[in-house]
C-alpha positions as CSV (number, residue, x, y, z in Angstrom):
1,M,48.4,26.3,35.3
2,S,45.0,26.8,34.7
3,V,43.2,27.5,31.3
4,E,41.8,30.7,32.8
5,H,45.6,31.9,33.7
6,I,47.0,30.9,30.4
7,I,44.2,33.0,28.6
8,S,44.4,36.1,30.7
9,Q,48.6,36.7,31.1
10,S,49.3,35.2,27.4
11,H,48.4,34.9,23.6
12,F,45.9,32.6,22.1
13,S,49.1,30.7,20.9
14,M,49.3,29.7,24.5
15,L,46.4,27.8,24.3
16,E,47.9,25.5,21.5
17,G,46.9,21.7,22.3
18,K,44.1,23.1,24.4
19,I,41.6,24.1,21.3
20,D,42.0,22.9,17.6
21,S,44.9,24.4,15.6
22,R,43.0,25.5,12.9
23,I,40.8,27.7,15.3
24,L,44.2,29.5,16.3
25,R,45.7,29.7,12.9
26,N,42.2,31.5,11.7
27,L,42.5,33.7,14.8
28,K,46.2,34.5,13.9
29,D,44.9,35.4,10.4
30,M,42.3,37.5,11.5
31,G,44.4,39.9,13.7
32,F,43.7,38.7,17.0
33,E,46.5,37.8,19.2
34,K,45.9,38.3,22.8
35,P,41.9,38.1,24.1
36,T,40.0,40.7,25.5
37,Q,38.9,40.8,28.9
38,I,35.5,39.1,28.4
39,Q,37.4,36.5,26.1
40,A,39.7,36.0,28.7
41,I,36.7,35.4,31.7
42,T,34.2,33.7,29.3
43,L,36.3,31.3,27.6
44,P,37.4,28.9,30.2
45,H,34.1,28.4,31.4
46,M,32.4,27.7,28.2
47,L,35.5,25.3,27.3
48,L,34.3,23.4,30.3
49,D,30.7,23.2,28.8
50,E,29.8,25.4,31.9
51,D,26.5,27.7,31.4
52,L,26.9,31.3,31.9
53,I,26.0,34.9,31.3
54,G,28.1,37.6,30.4
55,A,28.3,40.9,30.0
56,A,30.6,43.5,28.3
57,K,29.9,46.7,26.5
58,T,30.0,46.8,22.5
59,G,33.1,46.5,20.6
60,S,34.8,44.2,23.7
61,G,35.1,40.6,21.4
62,K,31.7,39.1,23.0
63,T,31.3,37.1,19.7
64,L,34.8,35.5,19.4
65,A,34.2,34.5,23.2
66,F,31.4,32.5,22.3
67,L,32.3,31.3,18.6
68,V,35.6,29.9,19.3
69,P,34.7,27.3,22.3
70,V,31.4,26.7,19.9
71,V,33.6,25.8,16.8
72,D,35.9,23.6,19.2
73,K,33.5,21.5,21.0
74,L,32.0,20.7,17.7
75,I,35.2,19.9,16.3
76,Q,36.0,17.7,19.4
77,M,32.8,15.9,19.2
78,K,33.5,15.1,15.4
79,F,29.8,16.9,14.1
80,T,29.0,16.1,10.5
81,R,26.2,17.3,8.2
82,E,24.5,14.2,9.2
83,K,24.6,15.1,13.0
84,G,22.5,18.0,12.3
85,V,22.4,21.3,13.9
86,G,25.0,20.9,17.0
87,C,24.5,25.0,17.9
88,I,21.9,27.5,18.0
89,I,23.1,31.3,18.0
90,I,19.9,33.5,18.3
91,S,20.2,37.5,18.2
92,P,17.6,40.4,18.0
93,T,18.3,41.7,14.7
94,R,19.2,40.5,11.4
95,E,21.9,42.9,11.0
96,L,23.7,41.2,14.1
97,A,22.9,38.1,13.0
98,L,24.6,38.9,9.8
99,Q,27.7,40.1,11.2
100,T,27.7,37.2,13.4
101,N,27.8,34.6,10.6
102,E,30.5,36.7,8.9
103,V,32.9,36.3,11.9
104,L,31.8,32.6,12.0
105,K,32.9,32.2,8.4
106,M,36.1,33.5,9.1
107,I,36.7,30.9,12.0
108,L,35.5,28.1,10.0
109,R,38.2,28.5,7.2
110,D,39.3,25.2,6.3
111,I,37.3,23.7,9.0
112,N,34.6,21.2,8.2
113,L,31.7,22.4,9.9
114,S,28.3,23.3,8.2
115,Y,26.3,26.6,9.0
116,G,23.6,28.8,7.8
117,L,22.4,32.5,8.2
118,F,18.1,32.1,9.0
119,V,16.6,35.4,9.2
120,G,13.5,37.3,8.2
121,G,13.1,39.0,4.8
122,E,15.5,36.0,3.1
123,K,13.8,33.3,1.1
124,K,12.7,30.7,3.7
125,L,12.3,28.0,1.0
126,K,16.1,28.4,0.6
127,E,16.8,28.2,4.4
128,A,15.0,25.0,4.5
129,L,16.7,23.1,1.7
130,L,19.7,24.5,3.5
131,L,18.7,22.7,6.6
132,Q,17.8,19.6,4.9
133,K,21.5,19.2,3.4
134,G,22.6,19.4,7.6
135,V,23.5,22.7,9.4
136,N,25.7,22.4,12.5
137,I,25.9,25.7,13.6
138,V,22.4,27.9,13.1
139,V,22.8,31.7,13.3
140,G,19.3,33.6,12.9
141,T,16.6,36.0,14.4
142,P,14.1,34.8,16.9
143,G,11.0,34.3,14.7
144,R,12.7,33.0,11.7
145,I,14.3,29.9,13.9
146,L,11.1,29.3,15.5
147,D,9.1,29.4,12.0
148,H,11.8,26.7,10.8
149,L,11.4,24.5,13.7
150,K,7.6,24.2,13.3
151,S,7.5,23.9,9.8
152,T,11.2,22.5,8.3
153,E,10.6,18.5,8.4
154,K,14.5,18.4,8.5
155,F,15.3,21.1,11.3
156,K,16.0,18.4,14.1
157,C,18.0,19.4,17.0
158,D,18.0,15.8,18.8
159,N,21.5,16.5,18.9
160,L,21.9,20.0,19.9
161,K,24.5,20.7,22.5
162,I,24.8,24.6,22.6
163,L,22.4,27.2,22.8
164,I,23.3,31.0,22.6
165,L,21.6,34.2,23.2
166,D,23.5,37.2,22.0
167,E,22.4,40.3,23.1
168,A,19.9,38.6,25.8
169,D,18.5,41.7,27.6
170,K,16.6,42.5,24.5
171,L,15.7,38.5,23.3
172,L,14.5,38.6,27.0
173,E,12.1,41.4,26.3
174,A,8.1,41.0,25.9
175,G,8.2,41.3,22.0
176,F,10.5,38.5,21.8
177,Q,9.8,36.4,25.0
178,K,7.3,34.0,23.1
179,H,9.6,33.2,20.2
180,I,12.1,32.2,22.9
181,E,9.9,30.3,24.8
182,G,9.1,28.5,21.9
183,I,12.1,27.8,20.7
184,I,13.3,26.6,23.9
185,K,10.5,24.0,24.2
186,K,11.6,22.2,21.1
187,L,15.3,21.9,22.3
188,P,17.1,19.0,23.9
189,K,17.3,19.9,28.0
190,N,20.7,18.8,28.3
191,R,22.9,21.1,26.7
192,Q,25.0,24.4,27.7
193,T,23.3,27.4,27.6
194,V,25.1,30.9,27.3
195,L,23.4,34.4,27.3
196,F,25.5,37.7,26.4
197,S,24.6,41.0,26.9
198,A,25.8,44.4,26.2
199,T,26.7,46.9,29.2
200,I,26.4,50.4,29.1
201,D,29.4,52.6,28.8
202,D,29.3,55.5,31.0
203,K,32.2,57.1,29.5
204,G,30.9,60.5,28.1
205,K,27.2,60.0,29.2
206,Q,25.3,62.7,30.7
207,S,24.4,62.7,34.6
208,Q,20.9,62.3,35.7
209,P,20.2,66.0,36.8
210,R,21.8,66.8,33.2
211,R,19.8,64.5,31.4
212,K,16.5,65.5,33.1
213,E,17.4,69.3,32.4
214,T,18.1,68.4,28.2
215,F,14.5,66.2,28.4
216,E,12.8,69.1,29.8
217,T,14.2,71.9,27.5
218,F,13.2,69.6,24.4
219,V,9.5,69.4,25.6
220,N,9.8,73.0,26.1
221,I,10.9,73.8,22.6
222,D,8.5,74.9,19.7
223,K,10.0,72.8,16.8
224,G,12.5,69.9,17.3
225,A,13.2,66.2,16.3
226,L,14.3,63.4,18.9
227,F,16.1,60.6,17.2
228,C,16.0,57.7,19.7
229,T,16.0,53.9,20.1
230,N,13.1,51.6,20.8
231,V,14.0,52.9,24.7
232,A,11.5,56.0,23.6
233,A,8.5,53.7,23.1
234,R,7.3,53.6,27.0
235,G,7.6,56.2,29.5
236,L,8.3,59.7,27.4
237,D,5.3,61.8,27.9
238,I,6.2,64.6,25.1
239,P,2.7,66.7,24.6
240,S,2.2,68.0,20.8
241,V,4.3,65.5,19.0
242,D,3.2,65.6,15.1
243,W,4.8,62.7,13.7
244,I,6.3,59.3,14.6
245,V,8.5,58.1,12.0
246,Q,9.5,54.2,12.3
247,Y,12.5,53.1,9.9
248,D,11.7,49.6,10.8
249,P,9.0,47.4,12.1
250,P,9.3,46.1,15.8
251,T,8.7,42.7,16.4
252,D,5.7,42.9,18.2
253,I,2.4,44.6,17.4
254,K,2.1,46.0,21.2
255,E,5.6,47.6,20.6
256,Y,3.9,49.2,17.2
257,I,1.1,50.6,19.6
258,H,3.2,51.8,22.0
259,R,5.4,53.7,19.6
260,V,2.9,55.4,17.6
261,G,1.4,56.5,21.1
262,R,3.9,58.8,21.6
263,T,1.9,61.0,19.2
264,A,-1.8,62.1,19.7
265,R,-1.9,62.1,23.5
266,G,-4.9,63.3,25.1
267,L,-7.2,65.2,22.9
268,N,-4.2,66.0,20.4
269,S,-4.1,65.0,17.0
270,G,-1.0,63.6,15.3
271,N,0.1,61.2,12.4
272,A,2.5,58.1,12.0
273,V,4.6,56.6,9.5
274,I,6.4,53.3,8.9
275,L,9.4,52.5,6.5
276,L,9.5,49.2,5.2
277,R,11.5,47.0,2.9
278,P,9.4,44.6,0.7
279,E,10.4,42.0,2.5
280,E,9.1,43.5,5.4
281,E,5.6,44.2,4.1
282,Q,3.7,41.2,6.1
283,F,4.1,43.5,9.0
284,C,1.1,45.4,7.6
285,L,-1.0,42.4,7.7
286,N,-0.5,41.7,11.5
287,V,-1.5,45.3,12.6
């Protein structure tokens, strides 16, 4: 009976003897008894050290789908602080990295593997000291990870076995491309590479004609406010936009230009404001 059949048909407990018992115990303590679909499909391949690309909607269990095999592999390889980094998990936002780090913390209960969170807005010196002590699993954002790879002497990845790109669709966009390329150039080629992306859940979404009608209605009203994601930075041509308000900085200056370019189009005038936390003020120096 294959590992994939066991996972898809049964409980995590049926993996006893196939992955470390402490992982199974921690999963049970976290309230997870049966794998989700994405976990059932991807776990066997990751446990066999295969590269893969996985896609599933938000909330489907992608984080555990890669954390479980990552932790098990480093346990089996007897990773210690002295061996350094065994896995790097890259997230496009500090919030997602923080969330992944919290789940990792629970998976690693009573397991002697070191881990650390490396994101913009935190003190770089504190992170560098942590790397000097030895970190087996690095969780972070592209810019901060690349920064440490370039400038932190003790951040060595010679023994790296796994690279995870979480929300890879976002990480491979123009704003992150140089960071990701820079990171990969500094990593061993002989490694397992895993990409996870979120798919769009069509349930409850409007049809294309309905979306077009909604957009045209918004364009033609006298007053209105549009709350949107970064998707609206390109392609939307809405005349007479008075204000562009950004509550977080983009990762790339070009993206900032595209965002504010939604106002003052043609001969029209417009205003733009961006809200920054103190640790994000560096963005203003780059504009």
